[in-house]
N, C-alpha and C positions, 0 to 999 in steps of 0.2 A: 630492350627499356625497361626499367624498373617498373614493379606493380605495387599500387598504393594497397595498404590494408587499411581498411574504413572502419569504424567503430559500426559494428551491427546491429541490429534491431534486436536484441537479447531476449526480450520475451514481447509479446503482442503490444503491451500498452508502454512499453521503451522509450523516452525521448532522449537520453541521455546519462552521462555517468563519469566517473570517477577514476583515471587508471591508479590504482592503490600500488600495484608493483609489475613490474618485469620479470618475467621469468627467464626471458633470453634477450641476449647483449648481442651488439652491432656483432657481422662477423659470426656468428652460430648459425650452424646449418639446421633447417626446419623442416619436417615433414609433417602432411596432412595429418590433423588431429591433435598436433602438439600443443601443451599449454604454454602458450606464450606469454599470457599477461593474466592478472586480477582486474575484475572493474568491480566498482561499489555503485551501488542504485539506490534506491531510495528504500530496498527491502533487506538485501542481501548483498554479498561478494560473488560474484561470477566467475566462472573462469573461461579465460575468452582462447578458443582453439583456432589453429590455422586453417585457411579454408584451402589452401595452396601450399605448394614444397617452392624451396629455394634456401638462400642467405638471407638473412635479417643486415639490410643494409644500414639503414639507421633509423631511430627511434624520434619521431615527432612530436611526440608529447609526453614528456617525462613524468614518472610517478609520481602523485601528490599535487599534480598540476590542477586550475580550475576545472570544472565541469565541461566536457565535450558533447557535444551532440550527435546524435546518428548519423551517419553517413560522414565523418570529419574523420580524415586521413590521419592515422596516429602514426602509421609508420612506414618506411618502405622496403620492398621485399625484392632484393636480386635473382634473376631467373637463372637458369643453367647457361653457363660461361661468360656471363655479366661479372664486372669487376666494380671496385669503390667507382671509377671513373665516369662508370654510368649513371652515376649520382651528380656530377657536374653539371649544371645548369637546370637541372630537374625541378621544376615547379608544381609542388604536392597541390592539387586541388586546383589546377589549369582546368583540366577536361572537363570536372564538375561544373566548374564555375562558367565555362562557356555553355554547358548545354542547359544551365538553368536561371542565365543572366537573361533581366528583364527587356522586354525591346526599349530603346530611349525614348523619353517622350519632349515634344519639343515644347519648352516650359514659355514661349511667347505667346502672347494672348492668351493666356489659361487664365479661367476666372478662378482663382482662389477660393475666395467666397461661397462660389456655387458647387467646389467640390470640397468645402469643407461642410456646407448644407446638405449634401446628397450622403456625406458618413453619417451625418445625425439622422438622417430620416430611414436607415435602412438596418434598425437595431439587429442584433443575433438573437432569435427566437429561441429559449431553452430547449434542450434534445437535438438542436439543430449541430450537422457533423462536418467542421473544416477540416478541407483537405490542406494542408500547410505542413512547412516543416518545422520542428520544435525552436528552432533560431528566429524562425520568421513569427512564432507565436509569444514569443518572448520579449523580442524588441517591439511587436505591435504592442503589448501588454505595458511596457514600458514606456511607451510614447502615446497610449490612450487613444490609438487608433482602432477602428471600426473592422476587424477582419472580413467581414461579410459583405463588404464593401469593396473589398480589392478582386479584383478579375485577375488568377493567377496564370504566369508565365512558363511556370515551368511542365515537366512531363505531366499529361490528363490534366491541365489545367492546376497544379498545385503552387499553392502559395510559397513561395520564396524569398529570403530574404532581402533581394531585390527591388521585388516587387512591394514591399512595407518600406523600405528606403525612398523609393520614388514617390510615395503617397506622402511621406514625412515631409517632403521636399516641397510638394503642394503645398500642403499646411501652413508652413513656416513655425514662427517661433512657438512655444505650446503656449496654451492661453491660460489666464490668472486662475487660480482655485475659485469654485464656488462659494456663495456666501457659507453654505452650509458647512463645507470643506475649512473653510478660513477661520468661522468662530469654533470649530471642531480643534483645530490647530493652537488656537489662543488661546484655549480653557483648558487643555490638557498640557499640564507640566511636568517637565521631567526632573528630577531629582537633582541637587545640584551639582555641577561638576567636579569629578575628583573622588565622588562617594560612590561610585560605583564602576564595575569595569565590564565594557559591552564584548560578548563571547559570540562571536556570529554562527547562527544556527547552521548544520550541517544539512545536506540532503535531504536525509530522512527524517529530520525535525521539520523541516520547512515544509515537508510533503505531509505530514500528518497532520501539521497545523491547520496545514489549508484543507484536507480533508476531513478533518473534524470538523471546523467551522462549516464547511459546507453542507455535512451531514445535520448537526444542531439545526442549521439553518433552515433548511428544506423538507425535513423528514417530521412530520408530526409526532411527536413522539408523544407516548402515554404510558405510565408504570403501573405496574401490578406488583403486589410483594406479600410472599408467604411464608411462613415460619415451617421448618421442618424439623422433629425431632431425631437425632442421629446416634441415639444409645444402640440401636441395632445395626445399624450400619460400622461402629466402632467397635461393636464385639465380633461381626463377622469380618473386619478386616484384621482384628487380632488373630483370630483363629486361622486365617489364609496367611498370615505372614509369620506363623509359628514357628515353621521351620525352616523358614527360607533367608538368603544372604541379606544383606543390605540393597546391594543392586538390583535384587528381585522384590523388594517389598513394595507393595500396592499403597499406594495413597488415599487419602479422603479425596482428592481430586480426583483420581482415576475412576473413583465409585461416581462420583458428580457426573465425569463426563457419560458414562454409561446410562447412567439414570436419563440423562437429556437424550441420549440416543434412542432410549427405548420409548421415551415420551414422544419423542416428534415420530418416530415409527408407528405410536398408538394415534397420536394426532396428525396428521400429515399437513393440515391447515396451518399448522405452523413452520411446515418447513418451506418455507416460498421466501420469496422477493419480490422487490418492485422496481422495474427500471422501465424507462420510456413509456410510461401510462400504461403498464401491462402488468400483468400478476406472472410473475416464475414460479410454477410449481417444480420444486428440485426433486428428481428422480431417485438420487440415494442420500442418505443421511450421513452428510459430512461434517463435521463437528471441529471447527476451529476455538482454538486454544489460546488466550492472551499470553503472552511470555515479556517479561520488564528484560530487556538486554540493554547494554551501554549504549547503542545505536539507537535507543528507542523502543515502542510497544511492535511487536510482531506477532502473526496469529497463526502457526502451522498448525496444518489440518490433519486430524484422524477422520481417513476416507471410510465410508461405509461403519461406522462405527457401532451400530445397532447388531451387525453381525460379529462382532468381536469380543472375546471374552477378556473379562478384568486384565489378565496377565498379558494379553497381547496389545491391549490399550496404553497399561502402565509402561510396557518396554518400549510401545513407539514415541510416549510422549516423553520418556527418557534420552531418546535419541533426537529427538527432533528440538526438544528444549536446549539440547547442549548446542547441535549445529546451529540454533538462532543465536544463543548468547557469544558464539565464534563467527557471524555472518556468514556461515557456511550452507546455509537453507537453499535448496534449488526450486526455481519457481514451481515447480510442481509440485513443491511440498507445503507452501502457502496461500497458494490460488485454488478455488475452487470450495470452499467452504460456504455452508447453506447458514449456518447457525453460529456463535457465538458465545463462549463460556468465560468469562473474566473473574476470576478468583482473589481475591485480597485477603481472605481469611487467616492466610499464616501472618500477617501483618498487624491482626488484632482488631481488623476492622469490622464493625458491627454490620453495617450496612451501607450498600452506596447504589448509585443510576451511573450505569455505564452508558456510552453514546454509540447509537446503532453503527455497524460499519455497512454502506449499501454497496451492495444489493440487496443484502440480508434484511431480513424483516425484525429479527429478533436479538437481541443479548441478554444474556443472563447476568446479573452481578451477585457474586456470591458470598456471604461475610463470615466470621467467623463463628464456630461452634463454642457456646459458652453454658455454662450452667445458669438455668432460670428457674422460677418458680410456675408451673404448668398445672391445671386442673384436668384432671384424670378422674372418671366416676364420682365427681362431687367431691374429690379428694384431692388437695395441693400437695406435689409432690415436686421434687426436684428431677429436674432432666436436661440432657444437653440440648440446645434447640440452634438452630444455624438460619439466619434470617436471607431470602432469596430474593431478588428484585429485577422482574423481566421489564426490559424498555422494549417497545412494540411500534412499530411501523403502521401506524392507522390506516395506510394507502392498502396494504394487504391482509392487516388481521385486527378485529375487532375484539372488543373489551369481554366478548364472552369467550370466543376461542383460545384468546391467550389464557384466561382465567382456567379452561379446561386444560391447557398444556402444563401450566402449573401444579394443578391438581395430581397430574399424571406423574410428574417429577416427583413431588411429594411422597407421592404412592412406592416409587421405587427407591426415594433414598429411605423411606422407614419402614419398608419390606424388601432389603436386597437380594432375599432368597430368590425374588421374582425377576432378578436379573437372569438373561440367558443369553448364549453366544447365537 
């Protein structure tokens, strides 16, 4: 009997993805560990390895098709001794559907109004964890169904698609939008037809938009800005790069990553996060660095950055940035950051405020170094100055602690000789 190849949970929070490319075709021999396909997630492109051996019998989900959820059959494998004839009459997903199908409900005598009332009276509390399949969650959101009101019929009480469909049948047609929603719809005017082109957002853009909206809405941001004089750092960089090739040159951003790491080491209260009404004190100093890619913004991580010298940080970032732009980052390369650095100085941006990436409590936005008039010992001089703005989650870090951290960053930026491995 053919064996189904299911889309596995490639990361801890993986819900689904898109098959970007198949590396093997029907009829190819497959060994355990062979790379059979590439799956595009909201963060990167991940290689899919074969979990069992055989002959690839049939591809069910072609490359470029719509997003598929975890545990969806994507191909069929013929086991030893089986031929293509074994595929005749085989129904992919039938066994999984049988295991997860909900108990049928007799609609006769069902009080639809009471059912709808029960749904409205049981809201999902913030922080609740729902045990539901990605497809069930997506369809419930589209239909406006409260998952907290559903008793799952799947394994271990998991809410599956059939459960959502059963509730949708009881609810009947969707109700009209609320007055507030109707007002919004009528007062928001789209540009004239033909004056724009709709470009559907891909998965990563959609996820970024959702997460940033949630972060800006739910996190009490406050902002602290400090100016750093860069002349000493620029001289240190010139000396460090004097005899090295372009591929080994240390950038200003590398110095700033190191300065942030040292400051987090000195002020551990800033090396924190906030989740589920609890403070997360991170054990290591792991600095995430924002990288702009064609697929959107991604933040690869320099782990234990306070223990690494500038050349190591520089070489790691070069590799990570290249992999990020190619969509080849592994999950372990972009997960686990405790603090984020976002630098737009190379674009000439003087100053900006970044949105916090939860559960982290801080993100530092770095602007361009530019010549400004500064006062030193009562004299006005010209110096290269860089503005840095710290966005802080007031759940975890207060103003005094954030200011102490920024002072530490300024100290290391202005005195780079203090940076150590």
